[in-house]
N, C-alpha and C positions, 0 to 999 in steps of 0.2 A: 063376683060381687064384692068380696073381701078385698080384692086387689083394688077395685074402685075406691072403696072406702079409705084404704091405705094411701092411695095417690092423692085423694082429696085432703086427708090429714097432713101429708108431707107438704102439699101446696100451701095449706093454711098456715103450717109452722113457717114456711119460707117467707110468706106474706107478712105475718107478724114480725118476723126478724127484720125485714126491709122496713116496716113502719117503725119499730123501735130504733134502727139506725137513723132514720130520717128524723125522728123526734130528738134524739139525743144531739144531731148536728145542729138543729135549730135551737136547741136549748143552749149549746155552746156559743152559738153567734150571739144570741140574746143576753147571755151571761157577760160577754165582752163588751157589748154595747152599754149595758147597764154599768159595768164597772167603769168604762170610760166617761160615763155621764152624756152619752150621744142619745138624743131623741131624733130618730129619723123622720118622723112625721113633722116635727118642728123644722128640721133641716130642709125637708122637701117644699115647705110653705114659703122658702125665701125665693126672692126675685130671680136669682141665677140658677135655681135648681132645675128649672125646665131646659135651660140652655145646656146645663152639664148633662142631663140625662139624654138630650138629643146628640150631643157630642160623643157620650159614651155608646149609644146605639150606632152611631156613624162608624166609631172605630170597631166596634164589634162586627159590623157588616163588612168593614174593609179586611179585617182578619179573616173572616170567613171566605170572602172572595179570594184572598190570597191562597188559603188551604186549598179551595176548589181548583184554582188555577195550577197549583203545585201537583194535585192529584191528576188533572187532566194532562199536564206535561209528562208525568211519569207514566201513565197510560199509553199516551201518544209516542213517547220515546220507546217503550216496550214494543208497540206495534211496528215502529220503524226498525229496530233491531230484528225482530222476528222476519220482517220482509226482507232485509239485508242478508240474514242467514239463508232464507229460501233462495234468493238470488245467487248466493255463493254456491249452494247445493246444485242449483240448476246449471251454473257455469260450469262446475266440476264435471257433472254428467255429459255436457255437450262436449267437453275436451276429451272424454273417453271414447267418444265416437259414435255411439249408437243411441245417444240421447236418453238412455235410461239410467237411473242413479245407482242400480244394482248390478249393472254389467261391468266386468273387470276383465281385462286382456290377460 
């Protein structure tokens, strides 16, 4: 029972720390927008804002696609290397004569 309470308290403290960090980051962004005199709501009401957001979304998706393609290629390359290594092992055991990779003359 006491362990459960300690676990809950620890989780609560961690949750509060994450909330405080998020709040601090938001306040920092807000500070700089105020200091530079930028009103994002006014900027987003301008005619080109919709196209700009669409362009940014498209660029973000393009980047995500590139990252996904790189991860796929790395995984596929690893699979091909593993397959080549297995082929090399199989070829070496066939050269040994009996077809088993553990047999030595």
